[in-house]
Wavefront OBJ file of the C-alpha trace (Angstrom):
o trace
v 0.000 0.000 0.000
v 2.910 2.313 0.779
v 4.264 1.719 -2.734
v 0.863 2.563 -4.232
v 0.584 5.796 -2.223
v 4.113 6.784 -3.237
v 3.422 6.180 -6.941
v 0.096 8.037 -6.874
v 1.567 10.933 -4.883
v 4.633 11.134 -7.118
v 2.505 11.016 -10.272
v 0.243 13.715 -8.842
v 3.216 15.971 -8.134
v 4.610 15.248 -11.594
v 1.349 16.225 -13.306
v 0.848 19.253 -11.061
v 4.403 20.432 -11.659
v 3.954 20.016 -15.393
v 0.730 22.055 -15.240
v 2.362 24.848 -13.215
v 5.356 24.916 -15.556
v 3.057 24.998 -18.595
v 0.980 27.845 -17.138
v 4.078 29.871 -16.310
v 5.534 29.361 -19.776
v 2.244 30.334 -21.424
v 2.063 33.517 -19.354
v 5.677 34.359 -20.162
v 5.047 33.740 -23.860
v 1.924 35.903 -23.606
v 0.610 37.415 -26.803
v 3.420 35.809 -28.824
v 1.276 32.682 -28.855
v -1.315 34.603 -30.882
v 1.120 34.948 -33.769
v 1.543 31.169 -33.923
v -1.768 30.703 -35.742
v -0.831 33.328 -38.344
v 2.349 31.325 -39.025
v 0.247 28.338 -40.077
v 0.231 28.947 -43.789
v 0.279 26.287 -46.470
v 3.940 25.735 -45.517
v 3.849 22.295 -43.894
v 7.390 22.610 -42.524
v 6.229 25.652 -40.554
v 3.213 23.693 -39.261
v 5.565 20.994 -37.886
v 7.730 23.662 -36.236
v 4.714 25.381 -34.717
v 3.408 22.059 -33.382
v 6.736 21.389 -31.674
v 6.884 24.913 -30.181
v 3.325 24.807 -28.823
v 3.925 21.395 -27.250
v 7.159 22.566 -25.616
v 5.143 25.399 -24.040
v 2.047 23.450 -22.971
v 4.179 20.405 -22.075
v 1.718 17.883 -23.488
v 1.225 16.480 -26.977
v -2.252 15.377 -25.885
v -3.157 18.981 -25.020
v -1.759 20.178 -28.342
v -3.694 17.644 -30.394
v -6.888 18.472 -28.479
v -6.270 22.116 -29.405
v -5.677 21.072 -33.010
v -9.098 19.389 -33.020
v -10.487 22.670 -31.659
v -8.686 24.754 -34.309
v -9.966 22.523 -37.107
v -13.480 22.475 -35.665
v -13.408 26.288 -35.465
v -12.164 26.624 -39.031
v -8.868 28.229 -37.950
v -6.777 25.457 -39.461
v -7.178 23.158 -42.456
v -6.538 19.417 -42.369
v -3.103 19.544 -44.030
v -1.918 22.125 -41.476
v -3.365 19.989 -38.683
v -1.276 16.992 -39.799
v 1.884 19.101 -39.660
v 1.078 20.390 -36.173
v 0.323 16.851 -34.940
v 3.678 15.655 -36.272
v 5.404 18.573 -34.570
v 3.594 17.926 -31.298
v 4.971 14.376 -31.215
v 8.481 15.800 -31.529
v 7.866 18.552 -28.965
v 6.651 16.159 -26.290
v 9.983 14.314 -26.308
v 11.643 17.351 -24.711
v 9.986 16.517 -21.384
v 11.420 12.990 -21.454
v 14.884 14.306 -22.328
v 14.857 16.797 -19.462
v 13.669 14.422 -16.736
v 16.353 11.805 -17.466
v 19.085 14.163 -16.330
v 19.960 13.848 -12.648
v 18.413 17.126 -11.514
v 16.030 15.702 -8.905
v 18.566 16.277 -6.116
v 18.393 20.007 -6.879
v 14.563 20.084 -7.031
v 14.081 21.502 -3.468
v 16.668 24.216 -4.165
v 15.001 25.121 -7.498
v 11.593 25.323 -5.793
v 12.919 27.362 -2.844
v 14.784 29.916 -4.959
v 11.933 30.203 -7.464
v 9.353 30.771 -4.718
v 11.600 33.473 -3.215
v 11.842 35.233 -6.589
v 8.073 34.837 -7.156
v 7.277 36.365 -3.737
v 9.646 39.313 -3.813
v 9.699 40.469 -7.440
v 7.243 42.951 -8.920
v 8.344 42.323 -12.499
v 5.511 40.429 -14.203
v 7.734 38.569 -16.677
v 10.201 37.511 -13.975
v 7.282 36.365 -11.799
v 5.893 34.253 -14.644
v 9.293 32.691 -15.347
v 9.708 31.949 -11.620
v 6.303 30.238 -11.675
v 7.490 28.022 -14.544
v 10.631 27.160 -12.544
v 8.501 26.241 -9.492
v 6.574 23.820 -11.696
v 9.862 22.503 -13.076
v 11.098 21.748 -9.559
v 7.822 20.122 -8.478
v 7.938 17.942 -11.606
v 11.337 16.549 -10.574
v 10.178 16.159 -6.998
v 7.324 14.002 -8.335
v 9.799 11.942 -10.348
v 11.895 11.372 -7.227
v 8.811 10.287 -5.249
v 7.841 7.837 -7.978
v 11.388 6.478 -8.216
v 11.650 5.990 -4.452
v 8.224 4.328 -4.336
v 9.132 1.924 -7.133
v 12.499 0.969 -5.624
v 11.152 -1.833 -3.354
v 9.538 -3.513 -6.382
v 13.023 -4.537 -7.473
v 12.960 -7.112 -4.689
v 9.932 -8.872 -6.203
v 11.068 -11.466 -8.721
v 7.604 -11.746 -10.264
v 7.417 -8.024 -10.998
v 10.888 -7.999 -12.592
v 9.987 -11.021 -14.718
v 6.766 -9.296 -15.828
v 8.670 -6.262 -17.050
v 11.303 -8.407 -18.789
v 8.537 -10.401 -20.515
v 7.472 -7.242 -22.360
v 10.725 -7.491 -24.298
v 10.051 -11.127 -25.171
v 6.409 -10.412 -26.064
v 6.390 -6.886 -27.582
v 2.626 -6.902 -28.109
v 2.087 -7.118 -24.328
v 4.495 -4.213 -23.846
v 2.624 -2.126 -26.423
v -0.658 -2.987 -24.706
v 0.747 -1.999 -21.309
v 2.029 1.360 -22.596
v -1.291 1.985 -24.331
v -3.314 1.140 -21.189
v -1.217 3.363 -18.887
v -1.474 6.339 -21.258
v -5.228 5.964 -21.699
v -5.586 5.776 -17.901
v -3.554 8.915 -17.080
v -4.504 10.795 -20.307
v -0.959 12.107 -20.714
v 1.890 10.638 -22.724
v 4.366 12.752 -20.728
v 3.068 11.223 -17.464
v 3.181 7.640 -18.758
v 6.674 8.268 -20.151
v 7.589 9.642 -16.727
v 6.409 6.384 -15.105
v 8.467 4.381 -17.609
v 11.549 6.495 -16.901
v 10.980 6.138 -13.151
v 11.006 2.342 -13.583
v 14.180 2.478 -15.663
v 15.894 4.832 -13.191
v 15.546 2.099 -10.550
v 17.022 -0.529 -12.857
v 13.685 -2.358 -13.063
v 13.274 -2.391 -16.822
v 15.731 -3.097 -19.676
v 15.679 -1.226 -22.981
v 14.297 -4.335 -24.741
v 11.131 -4.038 -22.621
v 11.111 -0.247 -22.560
v 10.770 0.185 -26.324
v 7.495 -1.778 -26.759
v 5.975 0.139 -23.827
v 7.159 3.383 -25.449
v 5.467 2.397 -28.723
v 2.260 1.698 -26.798
v 2.487 5.118 -25.157
v 2.703 6.761 -28.574
v -0.482 4.989 -29.666
v -2.282 5.631 -26.365
v -1.743 9.390 -26.537
v -3.997 9.545 -29.619
v -7.067 8.511 -27.605
v -7.317 11.966 -25.997
v -7.763 13.605 -29.404
v -10.259 10.918 -30.464
v -12.379 11.536 -27.355
v -12.100 15.292 -27.904
v -13.371 14.979 -31.488
v -16.676 13.480 -30.320
v -19.292 16.099 -31.112
v -16.943 18.030 -33.407
v -17.388 18.413 -37.161
v -16.189 15.884 -39.741
v -12.931 17.724 -40.424
v -12.017 17.674 -36.727
v -12.804 13.952 -36.559
v -10.506 13.429 -39.560
v -7.714 15.305 -37.734
v -8.082 12.915 -34.773
v -8.103 9.924 -37.167
v -4.898 11.169 -38.804
v -3.237 11.378 -35.386
v -4.129 7.730 -34.738
v -2.909 6.644 -38.194
v 0.339 8.602 -37.889
v 1.337 7.031 -34.577
v -0.012 3.572 -35.446
v 1.747 3.396 -38.829
v 4.938 4.662 -37.210
v 4.805 1.949 -34.559
v 4.282 -0.735 -37.211
v 7.204 0.591 -39.276
v 9.535 0.581 -36.273
v 8.490 -2.852 -35.011
v 8.797 -4.483 -38.455
v 11.717 -2.606 -40.023
v 13.512 -0.196 -37.688
v 13.592 -1.817 -34.257
v 17.142 -3.131 -34.596
v 18.503 0.160 -36.025
v 16.778 1.962 -33.126
v 18.465 -0.363 -30.577
v 21.793 0.283 -32.255
v 21.337 4.060 -32.318
v 20.380 4.471 -28.660
v 23.209 2.179 -27.542
v 25.673 4.177 -29.610
v 24.539 7.463 -28.024
v 24.396 6.144 -24.429
v 26.086 2.730 -24.174
v 25.731 0.516 -21.110
v 23.098 -1.273 -19.043
v 23.113 0.890 -15.927
v 19.853 2.417 -14.755
v 20.966 5.887 -15.918
v 22.067 4.587 -19.333
v 18.753 2.780 -19.870
v 16.812 5.930 -18.901
v 18.787 7.942 -21.437
v 18.300 5.214 -24.062
v 14.516 5.294 -23.578
v 14.432 9.099 -23.767
v 16.567 9.061 -26.927
v 14.424 6.296 -28.445
v 11.364 8.462 -27.776
v 12.958 11.393 -29.620
v 14.358 9.332 -32.503
v 11.049 7.491 -33.005
v 9.064 10.715 -33.375
v 11.614 12.561 -35.522
v 12.170 9.620 -37.889
v 8.447 8.881 -38.021
v 7.805 12.512 -39.023
v 10.493 12.354 -41.717
v 9.021 9.115 -43.113
v 5.384 10.216 -43.017
v 5.847 13.882 -43.993
v 5.801 13.271 -47.785
v 2.544 11.354 -47.354
v 0.524 14.108 -45.629
v -1.754 14.359 -48.667
v -2.283 10.584 -48.612
v -3.130 10.652 -44.876
v -5.696 13.390 -45.525
v -7.283 11.341 -48.340
v -7.320 8.206 -46.188
v -8.978 10.096 -43.311
v -11.591 11.403 -45.746
v -12.283 7.828 -46.849
v -12.609 6.658 -43.241
v -14.876 9.588 -42.318
v -16.739 10.416 -45.543
v -19.260 13.157 -46.238
v -19.368 16.879 -46.823
v -19.080 19.402 -44.016
v -22.304 21.166 -43.083
v -22.223 24.779 -44.233
v -24.024 26.199 -41.225
v -24.218 29.821 -40.114
v -23.332 31.316 -36.783
v -20.312 30.565 -34.617
v -17.220 29.570 -36.606
v -13.989 30.350 -34.787
v -14.391 29.574 -31.079
v -14.092 26.147 -29.533
v -13.726 25.233 -25.856
v -10.733 22.999 -26.630
v -8.758 26.132 -27.523
v -9.220 27.448 -23.961
v -6.213 25.242 -23.069
v -4.083 28.124 -24.386
v -5.833 31.367 -23.327
v -3.832 33.751 -25.588
v -4.834 31.739 -28.671
v -8.393 31.418 -27.329
v -8.486 35.211 -27.080
v -7.353 35.509 -30.700
v -10.148 33.143 -31.758
v -12.678 35.176 -29.723
v -11.525 38.343 -31.483
v -11.912 36.632 -34.848
v -15.395 35.454 -33.860
v -16.326 38.990 -32.775
v -15.349 40.320 -36.192
v -17.340 37.516 -37.815
v -20.359 38.447 -35.715
v -19.864 42.076 -36.714
v -19.917 41.160 -40.396
v -23.054 39.050 -39.965
v -24.744 42.088 -38.365
v -23.516 44.189 -41.324
v -25.233 41.776 -43.723
v -28.405 42.195 -41.684
v -28.172 45.986 -41.926
v -27.487 45.945 -45.672
v -30.440 43.616 -46.263
v -32.751 45.858 -44.219
v -31.740 48.960 -46.180
v -32.123 47.196 -49.514
v -35.508 45.851 -48.395
v -36.661 49.404 -47.664
v -35.275 51.179 -50.734
v -36.297 48.475 -53.226
v -39.405 47.214 -51.390
v -37.771 43.782 -51.482
v -39.651 41.270 -49.341
v -36.863 38.663 -49.586
v -34.331 41.087 -48.121
v -36.668 41.981 -45.271
v -37.148 38.275 -44.476
v -33.382 37.799 -44.729
v -32.820 40.502 -42.104
v -35.281 38.850 -39.727
v -33.526 35.499 -40.157
v -30.026 36.923 -39.735
v -31.049 38.803 -36.580
v -31.825 35.480 -34.875
v -28.343 34.251 -35.885
v -26.731 37.396 -34.435
v -28.588 36.955 -31.137
v -27.474 33.332 -30.859
v -23.882 34.273 -31.695
v -23.943 36.929 -28.982
v -25.111 34.382 -26.394
v -22.515 31.762 -27.353
v -19.667 34.252 -27.622
v -20.530 35.857 -24.272
v -20.540 32.413 -22.618
v -17.142 31.673 -24.191
v -15.714 34.990 -22.960
v -16.912 34.194 -19.431
v -15.030 30.891 -19.548
v -11.973 32.618 -21.015
v -12.016 35.269 -18.277
v -11.967 32.456 -15.685
v -8.744 31.010 -17.111
v -5.318 32.107 -15.912
v -4.808 35.046 -18.304
v -2.681 38.171 -18.040
v -4.073 41.517 -16.843
v -3.753 42.943 -20.352
v -5.663 40.035 -21.900
v -8.328 40.251 -19.206
v -8.902 43.903 -20.124
v -9.233 42.869 -23.758
v -11.829 40.249 -22.798
v -13.775 42.879 -20.836
v -13.689 45.148 -23.890
v -15.004 42.360 -26.123
v -18.041 41.947 -23.857
v -18.977 45.565 -24.617
v -18.176 45.214 -28.314
v -20.375 42.169 -28.895
v -23.181 43.971 -27.068
v -22.779 46.915 -29.470
v -22.809 44.556 -32.448
v -25.923 42.811 -31.163
v -27.639 46.200 -30.815
v -26.721 47.008 -34.430
v -28.539 43.794 -35.372
v -31.551 44.903 -33.304
v -31.703 48.245 -35.106
v -31.378 46.479 -38.457
v -34.390 44.398 -37.452
v -36.253 47.622 -36.559
v -35.447 49.011 -40.020
v -36.738 45.792 -41.616
v -39.983 46.093 -39.646
v -40.372 49.704 -40.832
v -39.740 48.533 -44.407
v -42.391 45.834 -43.944
v -44.875 48.420 -42.659
v -44.114 50.626 -45.670
v -44.832 47.762 -48.103
v -47.949 46.545 -46.290
v -49.478 50.035 -46.175
v -48.329 51.163 -49.648
v -46.583 54.220 -48.239
v -44.724 56.595 -50.539
v -41.806 58.966 -49.892
v -40.731 62.042 -51.786
v -37.518 61.950 -53.810
v -36.030 64.457 -51.357
v -36.788 62.186 -48.410
v -35.295 59.128 -50.122
v -32.165 61.088 -51.097
v -31.735 62.252 -47.503
v -32.172 58.704 -46.173
v -29.661 57.351 -48.690
v -27.153 60.021 -47.681
v -27.497 59.242 -43.971
v -27.641 55.435 -44.316
v -24.541 55.505 -46.532
v -22.585 57.410 -43.871
v -23.844 55.106 -41.097
v -23.039 51.904 -42.976
v -19.532 53.134 -43.823
v -18.925 54.198 -40.206
v -19.927 50.746 -38.988
v -17.724 48.990 -41.571
v -14.806 51.264 -40.634
v -15.294 50.483 -36.934
v -14.956 46.747 -37.652
v -11.881 47.368 -39.817
v -10.328 49.454 -37.024
v -11.093 46.653 -34.547
v -9.446 44.083 -36.786
v -6.256 46.069 -37.445
v -6.205 48.197 -34.255
v -6.067 51.270 -36.531
v -6.288 54.325 -34.280
v -6.578 56.744 -37.198
v -9.531 54.901 -38.670
v -11.166 54.646 -35.233
v -10.858 58.412 -34.806
v -12.427 58.880 -38.248
v -15.440 56.806 -37.112
v -15.872 58.951 -33.986
v -15.781 62.138 -36.096
v -18.239 60.639 -38.616
v -20.595 59.816 -35.757
v -20.576 63.522 -34.818
v -21.486 64.414 -38.421
v -24.283 61.843 -38.363
v -25.706 63.324 -35.133
v -25.795 66.752 -36.772
v -27.262 65.291 -39.969
v -29.996 63.483 -38.015
v -31.073 66.739 -36.361
v -30.995 68.559 -39.705
v -33.017 65.892 -41.515
v -35.515 65.761 -38.652
v -36.029 69.540 -38.844
v -36.298 69.452 -42.652
v -38.849 66.649 -42.581
v -40.977 68.311 -39.899
v -40.962 71.371 -42.148
v -42.221 69.295 -45.082
v -44.919 67.780 -42.887
v -46.002 71.259 -41.782
v -46.149 72.353 -45.413
v -48.202 69.189 -46.152
v -45.587 68.024 -48.673
v -45.484 64.555 -47.071
v -48.041 62.046 -45.882
v -48.055 62.013 -42.030
v -47.805 58.206 -41.801
v -44.769 58.252 -44.107
v -43.297 61.073 -42.049
v -43.412 58.986 -38.864
v -41.605 56.137 -40.655
v -38.958 58.599 -41.901
v -38.292 59.880 -38.381
v -38.089 56.319 -36.982
v -35.581 55.354 -39.693
v -33.208 58.248 -39.044
v -33.487 57.590 -35.292
v -32.425 53.953 -35.760
v -29.622 54.964 -38.120
v -28.308 57.484 -35.596
v -28.237 54.811 -32.884
v -26.338 52.417 -35.155
v -23.740 55.171 -35.608
v -23.531 55.485 -31.803
v -22.685 51.777 -31.526
v -20.098 52.085 -34.312
v -18.536 54.940 -32.341
v -18.523 52.807 -29.167
v -16.590 50.086 -31.014
v -14.136 52.671 -32.362
v -13.573 54.222 -28.912
v -12.905 50.744 -27.485
v -10.219 50.363 -30.149
v -8.620 53.669 -29.130
v -8.714 52.650 -25.459
v -6.991 49.363 -26.361
v -4.274 51.197 -28.295
v -3.663 53.545 -25.335
v -3.439 50.568 -22.954
v -0.837 48.865 -25.182
v 1.273 52.035 -25.269
l 1 2 3 4 5 6 7 8 9 10 11 12 13 14 15 16 17 18 19 20 21 22 23 24 25 26 27 28 29 30 31 32 33 34 35 36 37 38 39 40 41 42 43 44 45 46 47 48 49 50 51 52 53 54 55 56 57 58 59 60 61 62 63 64 65 66 67 68 69 70 71 72 73 74 75 76 77 78 79 80 81 82 83 84 85 86 87 88 89 90 91 92 93 94 95 96 97 98 99 100 101 102 103 104 105 106 107 108 109 110 111 112 113 114 115 116 117 118 119 120 121 122 123 124 125 126 127 128 129 130 131 132 133 134 135 136 137 138 139 140 141 142 143 144 145 146 147 148 149 150 151 152 153 154 155 156 157 158 159 160 161 162 163 164 165 166 167 168 169 170 171 172 173 174 175 176 177 178 179 180 181 182 183 184 185 186 187 188 189 190 191 192 193 194 195 196 197 198 199 200 201 202 203 204 205 206 207 208 209 210 211 212 213 214 215 216 217 218 219 220 221 222 223 224 225 226 227 228 229 230 231 232 233 234 235 236 237 238 239 240 241 242 243 244 245 246 247 248 249 250 251 252 253 254 255 256 257 258 259 260 261 262 263 264 265 266 267 268 269 270 271 272 273 274 275 276 277 278 279 280 281 282 283 284 285 286 287 288 289 290 291 292 293 294 295 296 297 298 299 300 301 302 303 304 305 306 307 308 309 310 311 312 313 314 315 316 317 318 319 320 321 322 323 324 325 326 327 328 329 330 331 332 333 334 335 336 337 338 339 340 341 342 343 344 345 346 347 348 349 350 351 352 353 354 355 356 357 358 359 360 361 362 363 364 365 366 367 368 369 370 371 372 373 374 375 376 377 378 379 380 381 382 383 384 385 386 387 388 389 390 391 392 393 394 395 396 397 398 399 400 401 402 403 404 405 406 407 408 409 410 411 412 413 414 415 416 417 418 419 420 421 422 423 424 425 426 427 428 429 430 431 432 433 434 435 436 437 438 439 440 441 442 443 444 445 446 447 448 449 450 451 452 453 454 455 456 457 458 459 460 461 462 463 464 465 466 467 468 469 470 471 472 473 474 475 476 477 478 479 480 481 482 483 484 485 486 487 488 489 490 491 492 493 494 495 496 497 498 499 500 501 502 503 504 505 506 507 508 509 510 511 512 513 514 515 516 517 518 519 520 521 522 523 524 525 526 527 528 529 530 531 532 533 534 535 536 537 538 539 540 541
């Protein structure tokens, strides 16, 4: 029982340390993580590099592949890019194994102590975040030491030693064991840590370690498969490709490259001591994933086609939310970038609603009026889903700057939703005009076209300023809103004059005044968005 408690406690510390280290590294990386997605072009080499970098930061290939499923599901990444990132994540995860095989555990208490001291007494945010990562680093090694100490007595049990040795004689059992452990702990880094803890106590030879390692590489794909449940077809294909990539690689190594792999790791770290075997396993882990990537890289297109065959069908072309996915919340800076992209998407959907409403009024087009009513429901649903996502994002461990951005997005999506509401009001006024056969003078229509043109352009400019953080364009929107306020008052006075002179039908006059009132309020919301942009720019400076 004492052995069990030691293993569980050590594994818990290992996982907790890895989480703390990952969080600290993500905070230190900050907004630089946002640029990672923009690097994912059609260049597959870059996708592999990005996958490795992300995994080094989040310290888990499973977490990276879950995020990949989220990116694909949100339309932020295509399938070919996803394959590259998955390949890179398999390489990136080997860094953890390489680090923990070095004899640093004796210095773990010192690393934790010094890092905590720095974390407590520094006011520099970046230094504090780096210290947090170092605390996690120390706890990780402390967990490894606990696991190693707990496993030490097992060396006295002949049956246990024979079981581990049998994995070398029956590789399939070793693969199954590695697979089962990884599925149980849902982390390839943790299961590799357990394997290295066994080897550090001299309990497992390299001949048994390799099959278990192969099983770990297959087991890590289950997390992505489970994550793809409920996602779209493309995301499911990404998870299927991850399984195929690791499974095909394992088959290739077992059938063709097992002996060369033995030779390579023995050349790099010769010997049969516990330390040598630990290093051999870590090196085998790295070599397996690098060589597997090199072998499979030319066949990315074939993997994509095979995944499409396994999971056939066309993707549903639905409306609404496109770019946010809860899986992406694993990396808050990237989740924030996806929320910003979704906000802009919502803004453009509301723009379509406004354009349809105006066209429905000017051209007495029933289809456009109906289109506005339909789109307004989409905008409302997007606002609800995006607000819920922002709440979850604000509850993650994000920087002060990013939290302020999230708070600003709450206000922005509310402004966009109100633009949709006013577009719906305009559509209802257009419907009333058609139903009651109301007519407007040429002067009135010209005035409405002048004002609606200014309002629509101001709203479009506010979204452009939000996308590019263009302070000059944001200022232009604010000034245009002032012109629109003046124009609304002028048009109102002019129209009341025409009504007094009996040049307009009273019922048409009321519709005219309601239209310019709604247009003026849309301009107010465009100005709110633009002022939020200027506030963001000031905060960055």
